[in-house]
C-alpha positions as CSV (number, residue, x, y, z in Angstrom):
1,M,69.3,133.5,77.6
2,P,71.9,132.3,74.9
3,A,71.8,133.9,71.5
4,S,69.5,132.7,68.8
5,G,70.5,129.4,67.2
6,A,72.2,127.7,70.5
7,F,70.5,125.3,72.0
8,D,69.3,125.9,75.6
9,P,67.9,122.8,77.4
10,R,66.4,125.1,80.2
11,A,64.2,126.8,77.8
12,S,63.0,123.7,76.3
13,T,62.4,122.2,79.7
14,G,60.2,125.2,80.8
15,T,58.1,124.9,77.9
16,L,57.6,121.2,78.2
17,N,56.7,121.5,82.0
18,S,53.6,122.9,80.9
19,A,53.1,120.9,77.6
20,L,53.7,117.5,79.0
21,A,49.9,117.2,80.2
22,R,48.8,117.8,76.5
23,T,51.6,116.8,74.4
24,P,52.8,113.3,74.6
25,L,56.0,113.8,73.0
26,A,57.4,116.5,75.3
27,C,59.9,115.2,77.6
28,V,63.6,116.2,78.1
29,A,66.2,116.8,80.8
30,G,67.0,119.7,82.7
31,P,65.7,121.8,85.8
32,R,62.4,123.0,85.8
33,L,61.7,126.7,85.4
34,A,59.7,128.9,87.8
35,P,56.0,129.5,86.6
36,S,56.9,132.9,85.8
37,Q,59.8,131.8,83.4
38,E,57.3,129.3,81.5
39,M,56.5,130.0,77.9
40,P,53.1,129.1,76.4
41,V,53.0,126.2,74.1
42,G,53.9,127.3,70.4
43,T,56.4,130.0,71.3
44,A,60.0,130.1,71.7
45,R,62.4,132.8,73.0
46,A,64.9,134.3,70.6
47,G,67.8,136.9,71.1
48,T,65.2,139.8,70.4
49,G,62.3,138.3,72.4
50,S,60.0,138.1,69.3
51,R,57.9,135.1,68.6
52,R,58.1,132.9,65.6
53,R,56.1,130.1,64.0
54,A,58.0,126.7,63.8
55,P,57.0,123.6,61.7
56,V,54.7,120.9,63.3
57,V,56.6,117.8,64.3
58,P,54.6,114.5,63.6
59,P,53.6,112.8,67.0
60,D,55.4,109.4,65.9
61,G,58.6,111.1,65.4
62,S,59.0,110.3,62.0
63,R,60.5,112.8,59.4
64,V,57.9,114.5,57.1
65,P,58.6,113.7,53.8
66,G,60.2,116.4,51.7
67,G,58.0,118.8,49.7
68,R,54.8,117.9,51.6
69,A,53.0,120.5,53.7
70,A,51.6,120.2,57.0
71,E,48.9,122.4,58.5
72,C,49.4,124.1,62.0
73,R,46.3,123.7,64.1
74,G,45.3,127.1,65.6
75,G,48.5,128.6,64.5
76,R,50.3,126.9,67.5
77,R,53.3,124.7,67.2
78,S,54.9,122.0,69.6
79,A,58.3,122.5,71.8
80,V,59.9,119.8,69.6
81,A,59.0,121.9,66.3
82,A,60.6,124.9,68.2
83,A,63.7,123.2,69.1
84,A,64.1,122.0,65.5
85,E,63.7,125.5,64.2
86,R,66.4,126.8,66.5
87,H,68.6,124.1,65.3
88,P,68.3,123.5,61.6
89,A,70.5,121.2,59.5
90,A,71.5,120.7,56.1
91,G,69.3,118.3,54.0
92,G,66.4,118.4,56.1
93,S,62.6,118.1,54.9
94,T,60.5,121.1,54.4
95,V,57.4,121.6,56.5
96,R,54.9,124.3,55.5
97,C,52.9,126.1,58.1
98,G,50.5,128.6,56.4
99,D,52.6,130.3,53.4
100,R,55.7,129.8,55.1
101,A,58.5,127.0,54.5
102,H,60.9,125.9,57.2
103,G,63.8,123.8,56.9
104,Y,63.5,120.6,59.3
105,T,65.6,117.4,60.1
106,R,65.6,114.9,62.8
107,V,66.5,116.0,66.4
108,M,69.6,113.6,66.4
109,P,71.0,110.6,64.6
110,E,70.1,107.2,65.5
111,P,73.5,106.2,67.2
112,T,73.2,109.0,69.6
113,I,69.6,107.9,70.5
114,E,70.6,104.5,70.8
115,R,73.1,105.3,73.3
116,Q,70.5,107.3,75.5
117,L,68.2,104.2,75.1
118,A,71.1,101.9,76.3
119,G,70.7,103.3,79.9
120,A,66.9,103.5,79.8
121,E,64.9,101.5,82.2
122,L,61.2,100.6,82.5
123,W,59.4,100.2,85.9
124,A,56.1,99.4,86.9
125,R,53.6,99.5,89.9
126,T,53.2,96.2,91.5
127,D,49.8,96.9,93.0
128,S,47.3,99.8,92.6
129,A,47.1,100.0,96.4
130,D,50.8,99.8,96.8
131,P,52.7,102.9,95.7
132,Q,56.0,101.0,95.5
133,T,57.5,100.1,91.8
134,R,59.4,97.3,90.6
135,F,62.1,97.1,87.9
136,L,60.8,95.4,84.4
137,A,63.4,95.9,81.8
138,G,66.7,97.7,81.0
139,W,70.3,97.7,82.1
140,E,71.8,99.6,84.9
141,D,75.2,99.8,83.3
142,G,74.0,101.2,80.0
143,A,75.3,104.8,80.8
144,T,79.1,105.2,80.8
145,F,79.3,106.5,84.5
146,C,76.9,103.9,85.7
147,A,79.0,101.1,84.2
148,A,81.9,102.2,86.3
149,V,79.9,102.2,89.3
150,C,78.3,98.7,88.5
151,T,81.9,96.9,88.5
152,T,81.1,95.9,92.3
153,D,78.2,94.1,93.8
154,L,77.6,97.3,96.0
155,G,77.9,99.4,92.8
156,L,75.2,97.3,90.9
157,A,72.8,97.4,93.9
158,F,73.3,101.1,94.3
159,C,72.3,101.8,90.7
160,R,69.5,99.5,90.9
161,S,67.9,101.3,93.6
162,C,68.7,105.0,92.4
163,P,65.6,105.2,90.1
164,T,63.0,103.9,92.5
165,D,61.8,107.3,94.1
166,V,61.5,109.1,90.8
167,A,59.8,106.3,89.0
168,T,57.3,106.0,91.8
169,R,56.6,109.8,91.7
170,A,56.2,109.7,88.1
171,I,53.6,106.7,88.3
172,G,51.8,108.2,91.1
173,T,51.3,111.7,89.6
174,G,51.1,110.5,86.0
175,R,53.6,113.4,85.0
176,P,57.2,113.5,84.4
177,A,59.5,113.8,87.3
178,S,63.2,114.8,87.4
179,A,65.7,114.3,90.2
180,R,69.4,113.5,90.7
181,C,70.5,110.1,92.2
182,P,73.2,110.2,95.2
183,A,75.9,110.0,92.6
184,G,74.8,113.1,90.8
185,V,73.3,111.5,87.7
186,R,70.2,113.5,86.4
187,L,67.3,110.9,86.1
188,L,64.1,111.6,84.1
189,A,61.0,109.8,84.6
190,F,57.8,109.9,82.6
191,P,54.9,107.5,82.1
192,A,55.5,105.2,79.3
193,P,54.5,103.6,77.0
194,R,51.6,106.1,76.3
195,G,48.1,104.8,77.8
196,D,49.6,102.8,80.5
197,P,49.2,104.4,83.9
198,D,51.2,101.8,86.0
199,R,54.3,102.0,84.1
200,A,57.1,104.7,83.7
201,A,60.4,104.9,81.9
202,V,63.7,106.4,83.4
203,L,66.3,108.0,81.4
204,R,69.9,108.8,82.7
205,V,70.0,112.3,80.9
206,A,73.0,113.8,82.2
207,P,76.3,112.5,84.0
208,P,77.3,113.8,87.5
209,A,79.8,116.4,88.3
210,S,83.3,115.0,89.3
211,R,82.8,116.2,93.0
212,D,79.3,114.2,93.1
213,A,80.7,111.1,91.5
214,V,83.6,110.9,94.1
215,A,81.4,111.3,97.1
216,I,80.0,107.8,96.7
217,A,83.4,106.0,96.2
218,D,83.3,104.5,99.8
219,R,79.7,103.4,99.3
220,V,80.2,101.6,96.2
221,R,83.7,100.3,96.9
222,V,85.1,101.9,93.7
223,A,88.0,103.9,93.4
224,P,87.6,107.6,93.4
225,A,89.9,108.1,90.6
226,V,87.8,105.6,88.3
227,L,84.5,107.4,89.3
228,R,86.0,110.8,88.4
229,R,87.4,109.5,85.1
230,A,84.0,107.8,84.2
231,A,82.3,111.1,85.0
232,R,84.6,113.3,82.8
233,S,84.4,110.9,79.9
234,A,80.6,110.5,79.8
235,E,78.6,112.3,77.3
236,R,77.1,115.6,78.2
237,G,73.3,116.0,78.7
238,D,71.5,117.1,75.5
239,G,67.7,117.7,75.6
240,R,67.1,116.8,72.2
241,V,68.6,113.3,72.6
242,S,66.5,112.8,75.8
243,L,63.4,114.0,74.0
244,A,63.9,111.8,70.8
245,A,64.5,108.7,73.3
246,A,61.5,109.8,75.5
247,R,59.3,109.8,72.2
248,V,60.5,106.1,71.3
249,L,59.6,104.8,75.1
250,R,56.2,106.7,74.8
251,D,55.2,104.9,71.6
252,P,53.8,101.4,72.6
253,R,54.9,100.0,69.2
254,R,58.5,101.3,69.7
255,A,58.5,100.7,73.4
256,A,57.5,96.9,72.7
257,E,60.5,96.8,70.1
258,W,62.8,98.3,72.7
259,Q,61.7,95.8,75.3
260,V,62.4,93.1,72.7
261,D,65.9,94.4,72.2
262,Q,66.6,94.6,75.9
263,R,65.4,90.8,76.0
264,R,68.0,90.2,72.9
265,R,70.5,91.8,74.9
266,G,69.9,89.9,78.1
267,A,69.9,86.7,76.1
268,D,73.4,87.7,74.4
269,R,74.9,88.6,77.8
270,R,73.6,85.3,79.5
271,R,75.0,83.3,76.5
272,G,78.3,85.4,76.7
273,A,78.4,84.9,80.6
274,A,77.5,81.1,80.0
275,A,80.4,80.8,77.5
276,A,82.8,82.8,80.0
277,L,81.7,80.5,82.7
278,A,82.4,77.5,80.7
279,Q,85.8,78.8,79.8
280,M,86.6,79.4,83.4
281,I,85.5,75.9,84.3
282,A,87.6,74.6,81.6
283,T,90.5,76.7,82.7
284,S,89.9,75.9,86.3
285,E,89.9,72.2,85.4
286,E,93.2,72.6,83.7
287,L,94.7,74.7,86.6
288,N,93.3,71.8,88.8
289,D,95.3,69.2,86.7
290,S,98.4,71.2,86.7
291,Y,98.0,71.7,90.5
292,R,97.6,67.8,91.1
293,S,100.5,67.3,88.8
294,A,102.7,69.6,90.6
295,Q,101.7,68.0,93.9
296,R,102.5,64.5,92.6
297,Q,106.0,66.0,91.5
298,R,106.3,67.8,94.8
299,T,105.5,64.5,96.6
300,E,107.9,62.4,94.6
301,L,110.5,65.0,95.1
302,E,109.8,65.0,98.9
303,R,110.0,61.3,98.8
304,S,113.3,61.3,96.9
305,R,114.7,63.9,99.3
306,R,113.8,61.7,102.3
307,R,115.3,58.6,100.5
308,L,118.4,60.7,100.0
309,D,118.6,61.7,103.5
310,R,118.1,58.2,104.7
311,L,120.9,56.9,102.3
312,A,123.2,60.0,103.4
313,R,122.7,58.9,107.0
314,T,123.3,55.4,106.3
315,T,126.5,56.5,104.3
316,L,127.5,58.6,107.5
317,R,127.0,55.6,109.8
318,A,129.0,53.3,107.3
319,K,131.5,55.8,107.1
320,D,132.1,56.4,110.6
321,D,132.3,52.5,111.1
322,E,134.9,52.3,108.5
323,R,136.7,54.9,109.8
324,A,137.0,53.5,113.3
325,R,137.8,50.0,112.0
326,I,140.7,51.6,109.9
327,A,142.1,53.4,112.9
328,H,141.9,50.4,115.2
329,Q,143.6,48.4,112.5
330,I,146.4,50.8,112.0
331,H,146.8,51.3,115.8
332,D,146.9,47.5,116.3
333,T,149.2,46.7,113.4
334,A,151.3,49.4,111.8
335,A,151.5,51.9,114.8
336,Q,152.6,48.9,117.2
337,S,155.1,47.8,114.5
338,M,156.6,51.3,114.3
339,V,156.7,51.5,118.2
340,S,158.6,48.1,118.3
341,A,161.0,49.2,115.5
342,F,161.7,52.4,117.4
343,R,162.3,50.5,120.7
344,F,164.8,48.2,118.8
345,L,166.6,51.1,117.1
346,E,166.8,52.9,120.5
347,A,168.5,49.6,122.0
348,A,170.8,49.4,118.9
349,R,171.7,53.1,119.3
350,T,172.6,52.6,123.2
351,E,174.6,49.6,122.4
352,S,176.5,51.2,119.9
353,A,177.4,54.1,122.1
354,A,178.6,51.7,125.1
355,G,182.0,51.9,126.4
356,G,182.5,55.5,125.6
357,A,182.4,54.7,121.6
358,E,180.7,57.2,119.4
359,E,176.9,56.2,118.6
360,D,176.3,55.0,115.0
361,R,174.8,57.9,113.0
362,R,172.8,55.7,110.6
363,V,171.1,54.2,113.7
364,A,170.5,57.6,115.3
365,A,169.1,58.8,111.9
366,A,166.8,55.7,111.5
367,S,165.6,56.2,114.9
368,E,164.5,59.9,114.3
369,R,162.6,58.7,111.0
370,V,160.8,56.1,113.0
371,V,159.7,58.8,115.5
372,A,158.6,60.9,112.7
373,A,156.6,58.3,111.1
374,I,155.0,57.4,114.6
375,G,153.9,61.2,114.8
376,E,152.3,60.9,111.2
377,I,150.6,57.6,112.1
378,R,149.1,59.2,115.3
379,A,148.0,62.4,113.2
380,V,146.3,60.0,110.8
381,L,144.7,58.3,113.5
382,A,143.4,61.4,115.3
383,R,141.7,62.5,112.0
384,L,140.3,59.1,111.4
385,L,138.9,58.7,115.3
386,P,139.5,62.0,117.3
387,P,141.0,61.2,120.5
388,G,138.7,61.1,123.4
389,L,135.6,61.6,121.4
390,E,134.2,58.0,121.9
391,E,135.3,57.8,125.6
392,L,135.0,61.2,127.1
393,G,132.6,62.8,124.9
394,L,132.3,65.7,122.2
395,A,133.2,68.6,124.6
396,H,136.6,66.8,125.5
397,A,137.4,66.2,121.7
398,L,136.5,69.9,120.8
399,R,138.6,71.3,123.6
400,S,141.6,69.3,122.5
401,Q,140.9,70.5,118.8
402,L,140.8,74.2,120.1
403,D,144.0,73.8,122.1
404,Q,145.7,72.0,118.9
405,G,144.3,74.9,116.7
406,A,145.6,77.9,119.0
407,E,148.9,76.5,119.7
408,G,151.7,78.8,118.7
409,N,149.1,81.3,117.4
410,G,148.3,83.3,120.3
411,I,144.5,82.6,119.9
412,V,142.7,82.8,123.0
413,T,140.2,79.8,123.3
414,N,137.0,79.2,125.5
415,L,134.5,76.3,125.4
416,A,131.6,76.4,127.6
417,G,128.6,73.9,128.2
418,E,128.1,70.1,127.4
419,L,125.9,68.0,125.3
420,P,124.4,64.4,126.1
421,R,125.9,61.7,124.4
422,L,124.6,60.7,121.1
423,E,125.3,57.9,118.5
424,P,128.8,57.6,117.7
425,W,128.5,58.5,114.1
426,V,126.3,61.5,115.0
427,E,129.0,62.9,117.3
428,Q,131.6,62.0,114.8
429,A,129.8,64.2,112.2
430,I,129.1,67.1,114.6
431,Y,132.8,67.1,115.5
432,G,133.8,67.3,111.7
433,M,131.6,70.2,111.3
434,A,132.8,72.0,114.3
435,A,136.5,71.0,113.8
436,E,136.0,72.4,110.1
437,A,134.5,75.6,111.4
438,I,137.5,76.0,113.8
439,S,140.1,75.2,111.2
440,N,138.7,77.7,109.0
441,A,138.8,80.3,111.5
442,V,142.4,79.7,112.4
443,R,143.7,79.5,108.9
444,H,141.6,82.2,107.3
445,G,140.1,84.6,109.8
446,L,143.2,85.3,111.9
447,P,141.2,85.8,114.9
448,G,142.2,87.0,118.5
449,S,139.9,84.8,120.0
450,I,137.5,81.8,119.5
451,R,134.5,80.8,121.7
452,V,132.8,77.3,121.4
453,G,129.4,76.9,122.9
454,L,127.4,73.8,123.6
455,R,123.8,73.5,125.0
456,V,120.4,72.1,124.5
457,V,117.7,74.4,123.1
458,R,114.1,72.9,122.7
459,D,115.3,69.3,122.5
460,R,118.1,70.2,120.0
461,A,121.8,70.0,120.3
462,V,123.2,73.4,119.6
463,V,126.9,74.1,118.9
464,T,128.1,77.6,118.2
465,I,131.5,78.7,117.1
466,D,132.2,82.4,117.2
467,D,135.5,84.3,116.3
468,D,136.5,87.9,116.1
469,G,138.5,87.5,112.9
470,R,138.6,89.5,109.5
471,G,135.2,87.6,108.3
472,F,134.5,87.1,104.9
473,D,131.4,87.6,102.4
474,S,128.5,85.3,103.5
475,A,127.4,85.0,100.0
476,T,130.5,83.2,98.9
477,V,131.0,79.6,99.7
478,V,134.4,78.9,101.0
479,R,135.6,75.4,100.6
480,S,138.3,73.9,102.7
481,A,141.4,72.4,100.8
482,G,142.0,70.2,103.8
483,S,139.0,68.0,104.2
484,G,137.0,69.2,101.2
485,L,134.0,69.7,103.5
486,G,133.8,73.4,103.4
487,L,130.8,75.5,104.6
488,L,128.4,74.4,101.8
489,G,129.4,70.7,103.1
490,M,128.5,71.6,106.5
491,S,125.1,72.7,105.7
492,R,124.3,69.6,103.6
493,Q,125.8,67.2,106.1
494,A,123.6,68.7,109.1
495,S,120.5,68.6,106.8
496,W,121.3,64.8,106.6
497,L,121.1,64.5,110.3
498,G,117.9,66.5,110.3
499,G,119.4,69.7,111.4
500,T,120.6,72.9,110.3
501,A,124.0,74.7,109.9
502,R,123.9,78.4,109.4
503,I,126.9,80.7,108.8
504,R,126.7,84.4,109.4
505,S,129.8,86.7,108.6
506,Q,130.8,90.0,107.4
507,L,134.0,91.7,106.3
508,G,135.8,93.0,109.5
509,G,133.1,91.5,111.8
510,G,134.0,87.9,112.5
511,T,132.3,84.9,111.8
512,H,129.2,83.0,113.6
513,V,128.6,79.4,112.9
514,R,125.6,77.7,114.4
515,I,125.0,73.8,114.2
516,S,121.7,72.6,115.4
517,I,120.8,68.5,115.6
518,P,117.8,67.0,117.2
519,V,118.5,65.1,120.4
520,T,115.7,62.7,120.7
521,R,116.2,60.7,117.4
522,H,120.1,60.5,117.9
523,R,120.4,59.9,121.5
524,R,122.7,57.0,122.4
525,V,120.8,53.8,122.9
526,D,122.7,52.7,126.1
527,V,122.4,56.1,127.7
528,A,118.8,56.5,127.0
529,A,118.3,53.0,128.5
530,A,120.4,53.9,131.5
531,D,118.4,57.2,131.9
532,T,114.9,55.6,131.7
533,A,115.8,52.6,133.8
534,P,114.2,52.7,137.5
535,A,116.5,53.2,140.4
536,Q,117.3,50.2,142.5
537,P,117.2,50.2,146.3
538,A,120.5,50.5,148.1
539,D,120.5,47.0,149.4
540,Q,120.0,45.7,146.0
541,R,122.7,47.9,144.4
542,G,125.4,46.7,146.8
543,T,124.7,43.0,146.0
544,T,124.5,43.4,142.4
545,G,127.5,41.9,140.2
């Protein structure tokens, strides 16, 4: 037993267990005491075991005006008065019992009682023949710990069902009942308001231990750390606060005021929820407008990208046609004139050396310059229109490019596979990208070998170029000084064809280039018609054309 002057809820509880049937004000939290430990009404245990008289507390819970005297009937005092005597406070009123005066003050300040009443609930029996009870008023999240539990739907349902058994027991027996919910919260139920046998009030008088709080984490889907923190931060149970709150709920007038306050709180919450919902709807509409605007911009960007790709393909096709036209014009005009001039110079050179005379040096020099010019023209024609590409296909043109690049460098080359014939401008674009990759490998990678692969994978023409050179940082875009296409240009040009070009390289690990172009949309028309034409009988093939 604690020393005199320290509040002990167990002592108060033991006293009130026997006094609740006779005293409508006696209702506090805490475990019941054994019958042998209960004290008679009007007594209180002190440190020395002596009995002292205490002032009488008015039944309505109001403060007795200072200076006025109240008579103790039969020399007995209530448990509330005993608790007040054990915990005097400065500035209290004076209550006289016989010839003795005692200091008295209210049990607890109003804000503390209001916090206790914030978590109170009112339950009622639905039918006299049915022992089940239903919820009438109050808030499940009024207590600190319960507010943390009620953050989820499962937690809200859990808190709503917790007081059912203890409220049913209090209404059925007409006496206070105490129990712990599955979360460990101490619940106290008692008939309220006074004179109504079908209703009971429930107070959450003590928070749970951290271990009990964490045990329901999976059940209510709340993080254990949140429940542990809420249990530790909740106010400790105080029997005086519970007693004062019970007196409020037992008084019919004040219980009605409490219910009105609960309805006011409910209306405020509904208005707040409605305002929040309206704000959410307005925000949702703004987000929808932003989303629709973003969708329109995305659609416009996609349309612009498709238009750009279409223009790029048209440009590539026109560029290929123009390159072929220029190459043919150079071949038919300047190249032929240079060849004719070389033949005339060779004839003059032979004639000048006839009869054993020394050949004219100027004619010999002119002949050599014409030969050099013819070689330059042929190089220009090869760049404009790769030799063999139009007649023999992409594989033959790339093999010639490989042999030309490896000539004099000691590079081992290998080309494997074949591709179907595509549109001329597409083959020209693929050849340009593959030739750029081969040229970069020869000039920058210093490889020992270069491998080129041609194959069709899932209706896509795939060209791979691998070398074992020194490689480079793949995050750096390397542009070629020769044609200006570069690795970035390869990727862009492949995207114009509806494909991709990917470059993977690392320092000292060589370079891998993979070009993938769809076959169906770029297949050459005459070849496709020949592939789909029905086979003719042998006699018809023999007589045709």
